[in-house]
C-alpha positions as CSV (number, residue, x, y, z in Angstrom):
1,M,1.3,-21.6,70.2
2,K,0.5,-24.8,68.3
3,R,-2.5,-26.6,66.8
4,T,-2.9,-30.2,65.8
5,L,-4.5,-30.5,62.4
6,G,-7.3,-32.7,63.6
7,R,-7.1,-36.4,63.1
8,S,-4.1,-36.1,60.8
9,G,-2.0,-35.6,63.9
10,I,0.1,-33.0,62.1
11,E,1.3,-30.3,64.4
12,A,1.6,-26.7,63.1
13,S,1.6,-23.2,64.4
14,A,-1.7,-21.8,65.5
15,V,-1.5,-19.2,62.8
16,G,-0.7,-20.0,59.2
17,M,0.6,-17.7,56.4
18,G,-1.7,-17.4,53.4
19,C,0.4,-17.2,50.3
20,W,-2.2,-16.1,47.7
21,A,-1.0,-12.5,47.6
22,I,2.7,-13.4,47.0
23,G,1.7,-15.2,43.8
24,G,1.3,-11.9,41.9
25,P,-1.0,-11.3,38.9
26,S,-2.8,-14.1,37.1
27,R,-6.2,-14.5,35.3
28,S,-9.0,-17.0,35.4
29,A,-12.0,-16.9,33.1
30,G,-10.7,-13.6,31.8
31,A,-10.7,-12.0,35.3
32,Q,-7.9,-10.8,37.5
33,V,-7.4,-13.2,40.4
34,G,-4.2,-11.8,42.0
35,W,-3.5,-9.1,44.5
36,G,-1.2,-7.0,42.3
37,V,2.5,-6.8,41.6
38,V,4.8,-8.5,44.1
39,D,8.4,-8.3,45.2
40,D,9.7,-11.8,45.5
41,A,12.7,-10.8,47.6
42,E,10.3,-9.2,50.1
43,S,8.1,-12.3,50.0
44,T,11.1,-14.4,50.8
45,R,12.1,-12.2,53.7
46,A,8.6,-12.4,55.0
47,I,8.5,-16.2,54.9
48,H,11.8,-16.3,56.8
49,A,10.5,-13.8,59.4
50,A,7.4,-16.1,59.9
51,L,9.7,-19.0,60.7
52,E,11.8,-17.0,63.1
53,L,8.6,-16.0,65.0
54,G,7.3,-19.6,65.2
55,A,4.8,-19.6,62.4
56,N,5.6,-22.6,60.3
57,F,2.3,-23.3,58.5
58,F,2.1,-22.0,54.9
59,D,-1.0,-22.2,52.8
60,T,-0.5,-21.8,49.0
61,A,-2.1,-23.2,45.8
62,A,-1.3,-24.1,42.3
63,G,-3.6,-21.3,41.1
64,Y,-2.0,-18.5,43.1
65,G,-0.1,-16.5,40.5
66,A,-0.4,-19.5,38.2
67,G,2.2,-21.5,40.1
68,H,4.4,-18.5,41.2
69,S,3.4,-18.6,44.8
70,E,4.4,-22.2,45.1
71,R,7.8,-21.5,43.4
72,V,8.5,-18.6,45.8
73,L,7.6,-20.6,48.9
74,G,9.5,-23.6,47.8
75,A,12.7,-21.6,47.2
76,A,12.3,-19.7,50.5
77,V,12.0,-22.9,52.6
78,K,14.7,-24.9,50.7
79,G,16.9,-26.6,53.3
80,R,14.2,-26.2,56.0
81,R,11.5,-28.6,54.6
82,D,11.5,-30.5,57.9
83,K,10.7,-27.3,59.8
84,V,7.6,-26.3,57.8
85,V,4.1,-27.5,57.2
86,I,2.9,-26.9,53.6
87,S,-0.7,-26.8,52.4
88,T,-1.3,-26.5,48.7
89,K,-4.3,-26.9,46.5
90,F,-5.4,-28.6,43.3
91,G,-8.3,-28.2,40.9
92,Q,-7.1,-26.0,38.2
93,E,-5.0,-26.5,35.0
94,V,-2.2,-23.9,35.3
95,D,-0.3,-22.2,32.4
96,E,2.7,-20.6,34.1
97,A,3.9,-18.8,30.9
98,A,0.5,-17.3,30.1
99,K,-0.3,-16.7,33.8
100,T,-3.8,-18.3,33.4
101,V,-5.7,-20.7,35.6
102,V,-8.7,-22.9,34.4
103,A,-10.7,-24.6,37.1
104,Y,-12.0,-28.2,36.8
105,G,-15.3,-28.3,35.0
106,E,-18.7,-29.4,36.4
107,S,-19.5,-32.3,34.0
108,E,-17.9,-35.4,32.7
109,E,-17.7,-33.7,29.3
110,D,-15.2,-31.3,30.9
111,G,-12.8,-34.1,31.5
112,D,-11.9,-36.8,34.0
113,V,-11.0,-34.9,37.2
114,A,-9.6,-37.9,38.9
115,G,-7.1,-38.3,36.0
116,H,-5.8,-34.8,36.6
117,V,-5.0,-35.1,40.3
118,R,-1.7,-36.9,40.1
119,A,-0.5,-34.6,37.3
120,N,-1.5,-31.6,39.4
121,L,0.3,-33.0,42.4
122,E,3.5,-33.7,40.5
123,N,3.5,-30.1,39.1
124,S,3.1,-28.7,42.7
125,L,5.8,-31.0,44.0
126,R,8.1,-29.7,41.3
127,R,7.3,-26.0,41.9
128,L,7.7,-26.4,45.7
129,D,10.9,-28.5,45.3
130,T,9.7,-31.2,47.7
131,D,8.7,-34.8,47.5
132,Y,5.6,-34.6,49.7
133,I,2.8,-32.3,50.6
134,D,1.5,-32.0,54.2
135,V,-2.0,-30.8,53.4
136,Y,-3.6,-31.2,49.9
137,L,-6.8,-29.4,49.3
138,L,-9.4,-29.5,46.5
139,H,-9.7,-25.9,45.4
140,V,-12.9,-25.8,43.4
141,W,-15.5,-24.4,45.8
142,G,-18.6,-25.4,43.9
143,L,-17.6,-28.7,42.3
144,K,-20.4,-31.3,42.2
145,I,-20.0,-33.8,45.1
146,E,-19.9,-36.8,42.8
147,R,-17.1,-35.2,40.8
148,A,-15.2,-34.4,44.0
149,M,-15.6,-37.9,45.3
150,A,-13.7,-39.2,42.2
151,T,-10.7,-37.0,43.3
152,R,-11.0,-38.3,46.8
153,D,-10.3,-41.9,45.7
154,V,-7.0,-40.7,44.3
155,L,-6.2,-38.7,47.4
156,E,-6.7,-41.8,49.5
157,E,-4.1,-43.5,47.3
158,L,-1.7,-40.6,47.6
159,V,-1.8,-40.7,51.4
160,A,-1.1,-44.4,51.4
161,E,1.9,-43.8,49.0
162,G,3.3,-41.0,51.3
163,K,2.9,-38.3,48.6
164,I,0.5,-36.3,50.8
165,R,0.0,-36.6,54.6
166,T,-3.7,-35.5,54.7
167,Y,-6.3,-33.8,52.5
168,G,-9.5,-31.8,52.5
169,W,-11.8,-29.5,50.5
170,S,-11.7,-25.7,50.4
171,T,-15.4,-25.0,50.5
172,D,-18.2,-23.6,52.7
173,R,-20.8,-26.1,51.7
174,P,-21.8,-28.3,54.7
175,D,-23.2,-31.1,52.5
176,A,-19.9,-31.2,50.5
177,V,-17.8,-31.3,53.6
178,E,-19.9,-34.0,55.2
179,A,-19.7,-36.2,52.1
180,F,-16.0,-35.7,51.4
181,S,-14.8,-36.2,55.0
182,T,-15.8,-39.7,55.8
183,S,-12.3,-41.1,55.7
184,P,-9.8,-40.6,58.7
185,R,-7.2,-39.7,56.1
186,C,-9.2,-36.5,55.4
187,G,-8.0,-34.4,58.3
188,V,-8.9,-30.8,57.4
189,V,-11.5,-28.5,55.8
190,E,-10.7,-25.0,54.6
191,Q,-13.6,-22.5,55.2
192,E,-14.1,-18.8,55.3
193,L,-14.2,-17.7,58.9
194,N,-13.8,-14.4,60.7
195,V,-15.4,-12.4,63.5
196,L,-18.1,-11.2,61.1
197,T,-18.9,-14.2,58.8
198,G,-18.4,-17.9,58.3
199,S,-20.4,-21.1,58.4
200,A,-21.0,-22.3,62.0
201,E,-22.3,-25.6,60.4
202,V,-19.0,-26.3,58.6
203,L,-17.1,-25.6,61.8
204,A,-19.4,-27.9,63.8
205,I,-18.7,-30.7,61.3
206,A,-14.9,-30.1,61.7
207,E,-15.3,-30.3,65.5
208,R,-17.5,-33.4,65.3
209,L,-15.1,-35.3,63.0
210,N,-11.9,-34.0,64.7
211,M,-10.7,-32.1,61.7
212,A,-8.8,-28.9,61.6
213,S,-10.7,-25.8,60.3
214,I,-8.3,-23.8,58.2
215,N,-9.7,-20.3,58.0
216,R,-9.7,-18.3,54.8
217,A,-10.2,-14.5,55.0
218,P,-9.6,-14.3,58.8
219,L,-8.9,-10.6,58.4
220,G,-11.7,-10.0,55.9
221,M,-9.4,-9.5,52.9
222,G,-7.9,-6.6,55.0
223,V,-11.1,-5.0,56.1
224,L,-10.7,-6.3,59.7
225,T,-7.2,-4.8,60.1
226,G,-8.5,-1.2,60.4
227,K,-6.3,-0.1,57.6
228,I,-9.0,0.0,55.0
229,T,-11.3,3.0,55.1
230,P,-14.4,4.0,53.0
231,Q,-11.9,6.1,50.9
232,T,-9.6,3.1,50.1
233,R,-9.4,2.2,46.4
234,F,-7.7,-0.9,45.1
235,A,-5.6,-1.2,42.0
236,D,-6.9,-2.8,38.9
237,T,-4.5,-5.7,39.4
238,D,-5.9,-6.3,42.9
239,I,-8.8,-8.8,43.1
240,R,-10.5,-6.7,45.7
241,Q,-11.2,-4.0,43.1
242,K,-13.8,-6.3,41.5
243,V,-14.5,-9.1,44.0
244,E,-18.1,-10.1,44.0
245,W,-18.3,-13.2,46.2
246,F,-16.9,-11.7,49.4
247,A,-19.4,-9.8,51.7
248,G,-16.8,-7.5,53.3
249,I,-16.1,-5.7,50.0
250,K,-18.8,-4.2,47.7
251,D,-18.2,-2.5,44.4
252,G,-14.5,-2.2,45.1
253,R,-14.9,-0.6,48.5
254,A,-15.1,-1.8,52.1
255,N,-18.6,-2.8,53.2
256,Q,-19.7,0.1,55.5
257,A,-21.7,-2.3,57.6
258,W,-18.5,-4.3,58.3
259,L,-16.7,-1.1,59.2
260,D,-19.4,-0.1,61.6
261,S,-19.4,-3.6,63.2
262,L,-15.7,-3.5,63.5
263,A,-15.8,-0.1,65.3
264,A,-18.4,-1.5,67.7
265,I,-16.1,-4.3,68.8
266,R,-12.8,-2.5,68.5
267,E,-12.2,-2.1,72.2
268,I,-12.5,-5.9,72.8
269,L,-10.4,-6.9,69.9
270,T,-7.6,-4.4,70.9
271,S,-7.6,-5.6,74.5
272,E,-4.2,-6.2,76.2
273,G,-2.4,-4.2,73.6
274,R,-3.4,-6.2,70.5
275,T,-3.8,-4.6,67.1
276,L,-7.1,-5.0,65.4
277,A,-5.6,-7.7,63.2
278,Q,-4.3,-9.6,66.2
279,G,-7.7,-9.3,67.9
280,A,-9.4,-10.7,64.9
281,L,-7.1,-13.7,65.0
282,A,-7.7,-14.0,68.7
283,W,-11.4,-14.2,68.1
284,I,-10.9,-17.1,65.7
285,W,-8.9,-19.0,68.3
286,G,-11.5,-18.3,70.9
287,R,-14.2,-19.6,68.6
288,S,-12.8,-23.2,68.5
289,P,-9.7,-25.1,69.3
290,N,-9.9,-26.6,65.8
291,T,-9.3,-23.3,64.0
292,V,-6.1,-22.3,62.2
293,P,-6.4,-18.9,60.6
294,I,-4.3,-18.2,57.5
295,P,-4.0,-14.4,57.0
296,G,-2.4,-13.3,53.8
297,F,0.8,-11.3,53.5
298,R,3.1,-9.5,51.2
299,T,5.5,-7.8,53.6
300,V,7.7,-8.6,56.6
301,T,5.7,-6.1,58.7
302,Q,2.4,-8.0,58.0
303,V,3.9,-11.3,58.9
304,Q,5.4,-9.9,62.1
305,E,2.0,-8.5,63.2
306,N,0.1,-11.7,62.4
307,A,2.7,-14.1,64.0
308,K,2.9,-12.0,67.2
309,A,-0.8,-12.5,67.7
310,M,0.2,-15.9,69.1
311,D,1.9,-14.1,72.0
312,F,-1.6,-13.0,73.2
313,G,-3.5,-16.1,72.5
314,P,-7.3,-16.3,72.2
315,L,-10.0,-14.0,73.5
316,T,-11.5,-15.1,76.8
317,P,-15.0,-16.7,76.9
318,A,-16.3,-13.6,78.5
319,Q,-14.9,-11.5,75.6
320,M,-16.3,-13.8,73.0
321,A,-19.7,-13.5,74.6
322,E,-19.5,-9.8,74.7
323,V,-18.6,-9.7,71.0
324,D,-21.8,-11.7,70.3
325,R,-23.9,-9.4,72.5
326,I,-22.7,-6.3,70.7
327,L,-23.2,-7.8,67.3
328,G,-26.6,-9.1,68.3
329,R,-26.1,-12.7,67.6
């Protein structure tokens, strides 16, 4: 099951593998921004399992584990670069030794953001052990549009130079996406999207401009897998223990309203023998042909479950309509 990443023309698997969790612990503004301790050997096995199952799109970032995720991915796909599509992100200054990440500032007093883009790219190329990036994403959700546009000028140059193939912005702000995406060289947007939340307006922009919508939190940071209960507690090194910006988790616990909604649509999502996770991915594919969900992983088992969702494909239009009816939307 394949997707074309919008007007970039890049072909990738319909499901991507989100590489945030394999980065391990790191800190930003004094807060933990990782998913806990990782096993690099297991991460590598999981990446290889994804490729064996036809999932060749990997989404990472310089900030994931302060560069560690990029290093693990680069080593795992060494010798297979022509068989994978790599998305990574810029927008932070990374200290690999200290395991810290500092995002671009909001004002000119915080530095020339355009001047940092090339250095950020070269660092990611080195960690990934490659000479080009397929998809390069601005990774500062709330950056002022005028600051972001300065980075876009450099991104245009980098596409022309062959250093990157396409670019976009990881944000859920429709005005930001609209302003940033006027060039045909901008082929993607990365937005939060799952069966319970996500900006229909951002997705509509992606469809109108023929861009891929790469989907963050397609499994609701684990809540939509059915494996997180009201009793689940996250480790102190797991960002979900203190996450404040994601509606599916409140005060370190799964949002009960989300669990209730998931129970109400469980029968549809698990149709034809799907797991809940596979059904959640099927809903995203049914939502739009532009979508490419990127569920996170840390184990071979998780990769296998997510990649095999492609065997089932999207939910039917009738099933999509029934989900909306049950959820009252």
